[in-house]
C-alpha positions in Angstrom: 120.2 128.8 154.9 118.6 128.9 151.5 121.0 129.2 148.6 120.6 132.5 146.5 118.7 132.1 143.2 120.9 131.7 140.2 121.0 134.7 137.9 120.7 133.7 134.2 123.1 135.3 132.0 121.9 137.1 128.7 123.2 134.2 126.6 121.0 131.7 128.5 118.0 133.9 128.2 118.3 134.8 124.5 119.4 131.3 123.2 116.1 129.5 123.9 114.2 132.4 122.4 116.5 132.4 119.4 115.9 128.6 118.8 112.2 129.2 118.8 112.4 132.1 116.6 114.6 130.1 114.2 112.2 127.3 114.0 109.2 129.7 113.5 111.2 131.4 110.8 111.9 128.2 109.0 108.2 127.2 109.1 107.1 130.6 107.7 109.6 130.2 104.9 108.6 126.7 104.0 104.8 127.0 104.6 104.2 126.6 100.9 106.2 123.3 100.8 104.3 122.1 103.8 101.0 122.9 102.4 101.9 121.2 99.1 103.1 118.0 100.9 100.0 117.8 103.2 97.7 116.0 100.7 100.3 113.4 100.0 100.9 112.7 103.6 97.2 112.4 104.1 97.1 109.8 101.3 99.9 107.8 102.8 98.2 107.8 106.1 94.8 106.8 104.5 96.0 104.0 102.2 99.2 102.7 103.9 98.5 103.1 107.6 94.7 103.1 107.7 94.3 99.5 106.5 96.7 98.2 109.2 93.6 97.8 111.6 92.6 94.9 109.3 95.6 93.0 110.9 93.0 92.0 113.6 91.8 89.2 111.1 95.1 87.5 111.6 94.1 86.7 115.2 90.6 85.6 114.3 88.8 82.8 112.6 87.3 85.4 110.3 83.9 84.7 108.6 82.5 87.0 106.0 79.0 86.5 107.5 80.0 87.5 110.9 82.1 90.4 110.1 85.3 91.6 111.7 83.8 92.4 115.1 81.8 89.2 115.6 84.2 86.7 114.3 85.7 84.4 116.8 89.1 85.0 118.2 91.9 82.5 117.4 94.9 83.8 119.0 98.2 82.8 117.4 96.5 79.7 115.7 97.0 81.0 112.2 100.6 81.7 112.7 101.3 78.3 114.2 99.5 76.7 111.2 101.7 79.0 109.0 104.9 77.8 110.5 103.9 74.1 110.3 103.1 74.2 106.5 106.0 73.0 104.4 104.5 74.8 101.3 104.9 78.1 103.3 108.5 77.5 103.6 108.9 76.7 99.9 107.1 79.9 99.1 109.3 81.8 101.4 112.4 80.3 99.7 111.2 81.3 96.3 110.4 84.8 97.4 113.7 85.4 99.1 115.7 83.9 96.2 114.0 85.8 93.5 113.9 89.0 95.6 117.8 88.8 96.2 118.4 88.2 92.5 116.3 91.0 91.5 118.0 93.3 94.1 121.6 92.3 93.0 121.1 92.5 89.3 119.1 95.6 89.4 121.4 97.5 91.9 124.5 96.5 90.0 123.1 97.0 86.5 121.6 100.4 87.2 124.9 101.7 88.6 126.8 100.2 85.7 124.5 101.7 83.1 124.5 105.1 84.8 128.2 105.2 84.8 128.5 104.2 81.2 126.0 106.7 80.0 127.6 109.4 82.0 130.9 108.7 79.9 129.0 109.1 76.6 129.7 112.4 74.8 127.4 111.8 71.9 124.2 113.3 73.3 121.8 111.9 70.7 122.9 108.3 71.3 122.8 108.8 75.1 119.1 110.0 74.9 118.2 107.1 72.5 119.7 104.5 75.0 118.0 106.2 77.9 114.6 106.1 76.2 115.0 102.6 75.0 115.9 101.4 78.6 113.0 103.5 80.2 110.2 102.1 77.9 109.9 98.6 79.4 109.1 100.0 82.8 105.8 101.3 81.5 104.9 98.2 79.7 102.5 95.8 81.5 103.7 92.5 82.9 101.2 90.8 80.7 103.0 92.1 77.7 106.5 91.4 79.1 105.4 87.7 79.9 104.1 87.2 76.5 107.3 88.5 74.9 109.4 86.2 77.0 107.1 83.3 76.2 107.4 83.9 72.5 111.2 84.3 72.7 111.6 81.1 74.7 109.0 79.1 72.9 110.1 75.7 71.5 108.1 76.3 68.5 110.1 78.9 66.3 111.4 80.7 69.5 114.3 83.0 68.7 116.3 81.7 71.7 116.0 78.1 70.7 116.6 78.9 66.9 120.0 80.7 67.9 121.2 77.9 70.3 120.4 75.3 67.7 122.2 77.3 65.0 125.2 77.6 67.2 125.1 73.9 67.9 124.7 74.2 71.7 121.5 72.1 71.6 120.2 69.5 69.3 116.5 70.0 69.7 114.3 72.9 71.2 114.1 73.3 74.9 110.8 74.2 76.7 112.4 76.8 79.1 109.2 77.7 80.8 108.5 74.1 81.5 111.7 73.4 83.5 111.9 74.3 87.2 115.6 74.9 87.1 115.2 77.8 84.6 112.4 79.8 86.2 114.4 81.9 88.6 116.7 82.9 86.0 114.1 83.7 83.4 112.2 85.8 86.0 115.3 87.6 87.0 116.1 88.4 83.3 112.6 89.7 82.6 112.5 91.8 85.7 116.1 93.2 84.9 115.2 94.2 81.4 111.8 95.8 82.6 113.3 98.0 85.5 116.9 98.6 84.4 116.3 102.1 82.8 114.0 103.2 85.5 116.4 102.3 88.4 119.1 104.2 86.5 117.4 107.6 86.6 118.4 108.6 90.1 122.1 107.6 89.6 122.3 109.6 86.5 120.8 112.7 88.3 123.5 112.3 91.0 126.2 112.0 88.4 125.0 115.1 86.6 125.1 117.1 89.9 128.7 116.2 90.7 131.2 119.1 90.7 132.6 119.2 87.1 135.8 120.9 88.6 136.7 117.6 90.0 136.8 115.9 86.5 138.6 118.8 85.0 141.3 118.7 87.8 141.7 114.9 87.3 141.9 115.4 83.5 144.8 118.0 84.0 146.6 115.5 86.2 146.4 113.0 83.4 143.6 110.7 84.6 141.9 108.5 82.2 138.1 107.9 81.8 138.5 104.7 84.0 140.3 106.7 86.7 137.8 109.5 86.8 135.0 106.8 87.0 136.8 104.9 89.7 137.8 107.8 91.9 135.2 110.5 91.2 131.9 109.0 89.8 131.6 105.9 92.0 132.5 107.6 95.3 130.1 110.4 94.3 127.1 108.0 93.9 127.8 105.7 96.8 125.9 107.6 99.4 122.8 107.5 97.2 123.4 104.0 96.3 123.5 103.0 100.0 120.2 104.8 100.7 118.5 103.1 97.8 119.9 99.8 98.8 118.5 100.1 102.2 115.1 100.9 100.8 115.2 98.2 98.2 116.0 95.5 100.9 112.6 96.0 102.3 111.1 94.8 99.1 112.8 91.4 99.1 109.8 89.7 100.5 107.4 92.2 98.9 108.0 91.1 95.3 104.3 91.0 94.5 102.9 88.1 92.3 102.1 89.5 88.9 105.4 88.6 87.3 105.6 85.1 88.8 101.8 84.5 88.1 102.2 85.3 84.4 105.5 83.6 83.7 104.7 80.6 85.9 102.6 77.6 85.3 101.6 74.5 87.2 104.7 72.6 86.0 107.1 75.0 87.7 104.9 76.0 90.7 107.5 74.7 93.1 109.8 77.5 91.9 107.3 80.1 90.9 104.9 80.2 93.9 105.9 83.2 96.0 104.3 84.4 99.4 101.7 86.6 97.8 100.5 83.8 95.3 100.6 81.3 98.3 98.4 83.6 100.5 96.1 84.4 97.5 95.6 80.6 96.6 95.1 79.5 100.2 92.6 82.4 100.9 90.5 82.1 97.9 90.5 78.3 97.6 89.1 77.6 101.1 88.0 81.1 102.0 90.4 81.4 105.0 91.1 85.1 104.7 92.7 85.2 108.2 95.5 82.9 107.0 96.2 85.3 104.1 96.4 88.3 106.5 98.7 86.4 108.7 101.1 85.8 105.7 100.9 89.6 104.8 101.7 90.5 108.5 104.6 88.2 108.5 105.9 89.8 105.2 105.6 93.2 106.6 107.4 92.5 109.9 110.2 90.8 108.1 110.6 93.8 105.7 110.8 96.1 108.6 113.4 94.0 110.3 115.6 93.7 107.2 115.5 97.6 106.6 116.5 98.1 110.2 119.4 95.7 110.0 120.7 97.0 106.8 120.5 100.6 107.9 122.4 99.7 111.1 125.1 97.8 108.9 125.3 100.7 106.6 125.8 103.2 109.4 128.6 101.0 111.0 130.5 100.5 107.7 130.0 103.4 105.4 128.5 106.1 107.6 125.6 106.5 105.3 122.1 105.6 106.6 118.5 106.3 106.0 117.7 107.3 109.5 
């Protein structure tokens, strides 16, 4: 005997329609934002995802004369050659070390500067400091490298002059000619260049915190240090975690401009990063497939790092990117 058909209640009938109506209403309300964001989404698709089809070269013995579709296939030969080359691991080490140093100093420095500026009550002084720390971000790495080369020069360089004046050294040092100094010089240059720019988001978050929390803490007798520790720092931590997750993906995507301009053949064992390694290898012998294999390796490692840090942040602090 067949079972009688189930009669749907009014709630079961109305709820799906209500959900659809709610989504439709949200789209209608935000159609202007959707239209404004469409060109930028298309640009990202065109310039970030569109070129990914060129990864085919990593599995070929690419020849310019033959083109992409007629070049012979190589399988995983380029990757096998990559992982057998000691110079690749040296470049990978340099990339990771400088990436981590830049991440740690930039992350801690930006939060520290934002917290300090948030406590400044003299508005004019605060704006001057903000402006002075923002400016280097807009300065070319060519100029930054020349500034550091001048400061560290053994011939009338300010750093050598100060160290000799204080008695720390007896004769000028050629800082840019010593391998042991390069990582720290590069970190200092990157820190000075990007400190103010990295602070902007944290300052915006601090300005948006509820001022009643600070007023209540002040009534309870809290000092500035207590307000910073128990209100400001917890207030910016969710944003800091998200920015940290995004920044981790750039550890192996550090570029090559700063290393190329600050480095020289004497310190190449410490200055050559993956981008410079791929560029030099590809242009010196014309093996473009090998350079694409290096880029593909970097992208995969960056993706894995972001996923791991996002998972760790979700398990520890509850904040996550996705």
